[in-house]
N, C-alpha and C positions, 0 to 999 in steps of 0.2 A: 504494500500500500504506499504510494507516494504522497507525502504531505507537503504543503507549501512551507518553505522556510519561515519560521517565527522570528520576528525581530523584536517582539515585546510580549512579555507574559505578565499581565497585571501591570504593575509599575516597574518591573524588572526588565532591563535591557539583555536580550539574548546575544551571547557571544558566539555560540556554536553548539552543535550536537555532540555529546560525549559518547552515548551509547543508546542502543535500542533493545529493549526487552520484549517479552512475549505480550505484555499488556500495557507497557508504558515506555516513555522516552525520557532520558536524562539530558538536561541542557546545562551548560555553563552560562551563567548570567552574572550581571553586576547589580549591586544593591545601590540605588541612587541615594540612600541616606548617608553611606560612607564610602562608596566606590569600591567596596570589597567584593571579591568573587563569591558567588554562592552556587549551589546546585538546586535545579528545579526539576522535579519529577512530574510529568504530565501523563495523564491517563490517555491512551489512544482513543480517538473519537469513535471508533466502531464499537467500543465497550460502554459508551455512555447511555445506551439503551438497555443494558443489562444491570438490573437493580442490584443483584447480588455482588457484582464486580464494583459497581459504584460504592455500595455500602462497605466493601472491604477497603477501597481506596480512602474513603472518608474515615474509616476506622483507624487506619494507619496514621493519618494526621492527628487524630484525637489522642492516640496512645503516645505519640512523640511529644505532644503538648503537655501530657501528664508527667513526663520524665525530665527532670532537671538535674543532671549529674555530669560531672566532667568526662566520664567515660562512655557517654551516650551522645550520639549525634543531636545537635540542637535544632529545634524547629524555629524558623524565622517567620514564616507566613503560610497560610493555605487558603484555598477558596475556589471560587469560580471566576472564569474569564470568558471572553468571547469564544475561545477555542475549547472550553470544557472545564476540567478540574486540574488543579495544580498543588504541589507541595513544595515550598521553598525551604531548604535546609542549609546549614553551614557547610562551607566548602572544606573538606578534610584533605590537607596536603600530606600525602604518604602513600603507603602500599597496603594491600590486603595481607592478612596472615598466610593466605594460601600462595601468594606470590613469593613471600619471604621464605616459605617451606621449599619452593622450587629453586630458590637462589642459594641460600646457605642457612643452616640451622642456627639457632641462638645457643650461647652457652646455657648450661643448666640454670645458673643464677638468673640470667636475663629472661629465660623462658618462664621461670616461676614468677618473676615480676609481672610478665604479660598476663599469665593465668590469673594472678591476684587482682589485676585491674579488670579483667573480664568478670571475675567473681563479684567485685564491688558493684559493677554495673548490673549484673543479674540480681544481686541482692536488692539494689534500689528498685528495680522493676517489680520484683516480687512483693516488696513492701507496699507497693502501690496497686497490687492485685493484677499485675501484668505478667503473662507468660509470653516469652518471645516466640516460641514455636518453630524457629528455623535457625538456631544457633549453629554456625559452621565458620570455618576459616575465611570464606569469601565475605562474610558479614562482620568480620572484625578487622578494622583499619588501625594501622599504627602510624601516626603522624611523625613529622620530622623531629619532634622532641621526644619521641618514644612513648607518647601517650596514646592509650587505646581508646578507640571510638566504636562502639557497637552500632550497627546500622541495619536497615531493612526490617521494618515492622509490618511487612505485608500480610503476614498470617498470625500476627500477635493476637492474643485473647485477653480480654478483661474478665477475670474470674468473679469479680464483684458485681458484674452487671449481667442481666439476662442475655443469653447468646442465642442466635438463630443458627440454623444449620447452613453450612457452606458447602458448595459442590466438592466433588472428590479431587478436582484439579489442584486445590490447595492442600497438598499432602506434605509439604516440607521436603527435605532432602534425605532419602532413605538410609544412607550411610550414618547419618547423625541422628536418625529418629529412634526414639525408644520403642521397645518391643510392643508395648500396649497400643501405640499409635497405628501399628500395622493392622490392628483389629478394628479400631474405631477412632476417627479423628476427634470425637467428642471426649476422648479419654485424656485429652491434653491437660496437663497439670504442671505445678512447679517442679515436680519430680521428673517430668519430661525434659525440662530444660537442664536439670542436674545430670541426667543421663548424657544429653548432648555435651555438656560441659566436660563430663568425664572422658568422652572420646577425644575432645580437643586437648584436655590435660595430658592424655596418653601421647598424643601426636607431638605436643610441645616437648614432652619429656624425651621422646626418642628422635625428635628432629625431622620428622617427615610425615607425609599424609599416610594414614593407615589403610585406606581403601576398604574399611570395614573389617580388617583382619587384626584382631586384638590378641596379643600374647603378653600378658602381664609380666612374665618372667623377663622380658626384654626392658621393661621399665626400671628406673632407678629403685633400688631395694627399698629405701625409706619412704618412697611414694606409693608403693604397691597397695598398701592397706587403704589408702584414700581412694585410689582408682578402683579397687575391688568393690568398695562400698557405694561409690557413685554409679557403678556399671551393673548393679544388681538387676536381674530381669524383672523382678517384681517392684513396682513403685514403692510399696510399703517397707521394703528392705533397704532403700536408698536413704541418703541424708534427708532428714525431715525438713530442713531448711537450709538456706544459703549461709546462715550465721555459723552453723556447725561445720560446714564445708570450709568456710574461711578460716575458722579457728584451727582446724587440722592442718590446713595448708600453711598458715602462719607459723604454727609449731614446727613444721618440717623446714621452713625456710630459716627460722631462727636457731634450730638445733645443729648439731654437728654432722647430721646425717646428709645434709646437702653437700658439704665439703667431701664427705667419704664417697658419695655417689657420682662424683665428677669423673668423666671419662678422659682418656688421654687426648682425645680431639679437643677438649675444653681448652687445653693449653694453646692450641693453634687458634681457636676461636677467639680467646682473650686477646691474643696478639692482634688479630684482625680487627677487633673492637677498638683497640688503642690506635691502630692506623686510621680507622674511621674518625676517631676523635681528633686526630691531626688534621685530616681532611676537612673536617667541620670548622676547625680553627682558621683555615685558610680563606674562609668566605666571610666577609664583613656584613653580617646580617643586621647589626645594629647601625642605624643611620646617625651620623654625628649631627649636632645642632649647630648650624651655621647661619649667620645673619644674612638674610635675603636669598638663601638657597635651600631647596628641599630635595633631599635624596631619598629614593625609595628603591630598594633592591629585592629580587625574588629569585630563588633557585629551585629548579626541578629535582626532586629527590629520586635518585637512581640507586639501583642496587650495586653494592661494591664501591670501589674507589674511582671516582670520576676524574680525578686530576684536574680540578677547577680552582682557580684562584681569583679572588676579588679583594682588593684592598684600597683604602681611601687615604690619601695624603693631603695635608695642608701645605700648600707651596708658600703661601703668604696670606695676609689678611683678606685679600680679594680673590686670590687664585687657589683653587682646589684641583687635585688630580686623582682620578680613579683609574686603577690598573685592573684589566680583566684579561685572564689568560687561561688557556686550555691545552692540555697535552693530548695528542692522538694516542699516546701510549696510556693505557689504563692500568689499574692495579698498582703494586708497589713501585714498579719502574717509573710510571707516570708521576706518582706522588713524589718520588725522590727529585725528579726534574723540576716539578712545581715548587718544591721547598727550596731548590737551589735558585730558582728564578726569584723567589721572594727575597732571598738574602741579597742577591744582586741589586734588585730593584730598590730595596731599602737604603743601600749605600749611594745610589745615583738619583734619588728622587728630587733633590733640589738643584740638580744640574740642568742648565739650559738645553744642553744637548742630550737630555735624558734618554729619549727613545732611540736615537741612532747609536748611542753607546751601549745601551741595553741589548739591541739586536746584534751588535758586534760581539758582546761577551757571550751571549747564549749560543752562538755558532761554534764555540770552542769545546762544547761537551756533548757527547752522544745522548745524554739525558735531557738536554734542553734544546738541541739544534732544530727540532721540528716543532717546537711549541708555538702555537698561534696566540697572538697578543694584541691588545688594543689599549690605547691610552686616551682617556678623555680629560681635557683640561677645561675647567669652568671659571669664568671670570665675572663675578657678580657685579663688579663696578661697570664694566663695559657691556654686561648682559650678552656675553658671547660663549660659544662652545667651540673647542678645537678637538677634532678627532683624528688620531693617527693610528695606523694599524699595518699589519703585515698580511692582509688578506683575511682578516677575522672579523666576523659579525656584520650586521646591517643597522643602520641608524634611520631615525625619522625625526624631523623637527617640525614643530608647530607653535607659532608665536613664541612664547618664552619657555617651551618645553623641549626637552631632547630625550629621545628613547634609543636605547641600545638593546639588541638581542643578539645572542651568540649563535646565529644561523644565517643562512643565505636566502631564507624565504621572504617574500614580499610582505611588508607590514605597513604600507602607506595608508591603508584605510582603517588601521587600528585606533580606536578612540583612546584619548588620554584619560585614563581612570586611575588604576593603581598598577605597580609593577607585577603583582601576582596576577591580576586580570589580563594584562598584556601578555605576560608569559604563557598562560594558559590558552589564549586566543591564537598566539603565534604558533604554539605546538599543534593546535587544530588545523591551522592553515598549512603547516609543514606536512602534516599527514595528507591533506588534500592534494598538495603539489609534489609529494614525494621528496620534499627537501629534507635536509638534516634538521632534526628537531632541536630547538635551542634548549640549553640547560640554565641559562640565566637571562634575566631582564633587568635593565636599569632604567629608571625614570628620574630625570633631573629637571626641576622647575625653578626659575628665577623670578622672584617677585619684585 
């Protein structure tokens, strides 16, 4: 079914289509109140005549509105518009747990932290009489700060209210579904969620998707008792509530059992986490406060080491310099090159021949010779921008605003909103044109 491209949903400006589901579409949009990116879920028009589907969509918005917790996606708005029904939610910058499993497992300590955050979210939902009903790695997002966000309440159920029957297509995900739900969907309960959480706990502990095959002997010894209780076939034999689950999990985390259960691979993973911390330190995420200049930066969170460098220097009172660089080599080799570049740039930043000298010096090392780099100099007094590069990035200027993205895709029609919204829109355009998707966007405005 081909739909006309939406430019506006309610008061929200649509930036692009993110994904298409069986019954809904997900759009990236910008919030006019603060120019921040948001996600808008729209029910497909063909389902507007099916009351059960409409009820389910409205129920999802209602359920999210009842939940106010840092580990649950936040509702911004919902309602009707000329195209039907929509739900506006916070934009979560990060990856799903399922993608993380595919890329690289967490250390046991980090995995237990993620599990604890999911448990807190589930405890909050249950305290408000809400059963999620479809808890799985795809519905657990980890943002760029390591914070968990539980999403997708499409088949959630309020146990405190009278429920009507829903058609069999709303069955959840079989691998994560508790045994009693295979008999009757109306058996959905808090213990159903706890069973699903038990599967996820097992997968976090072993570092991969189980595909429905559970062997508790493979799980850390100190965690096996918790897993066994959460995964009991009969709901009455599982944890009675999430408080008890969290208590046992917290005891395991605080005890010496977690340290004893660490595998040899944890040492490698801990080293990798330290390298990721170094990578994160190379990106200037906090914008400095400058008189007359507003700087906004955004980075796309990728799996692994992306060898990206962004740093801001004050040349003098009126002139500021932003360095952006990216190595085509990824992993530790690329990270070494970027760290070397940072050291060189720091010694040359006040030199009038900064860029030419920097290019000359990085040619002398195999770690830095192919690094792509751009230098943006902003002069607030003259209200001017100077952009020098070695074939890296695209820029766009409009009035007193300057936009940089680390890609060769066309961005001339992108509105000046926020760096995050610009980055996401540029990535959508890159997908359409088969261009290299950008990892960073920078928005500079002179007042």
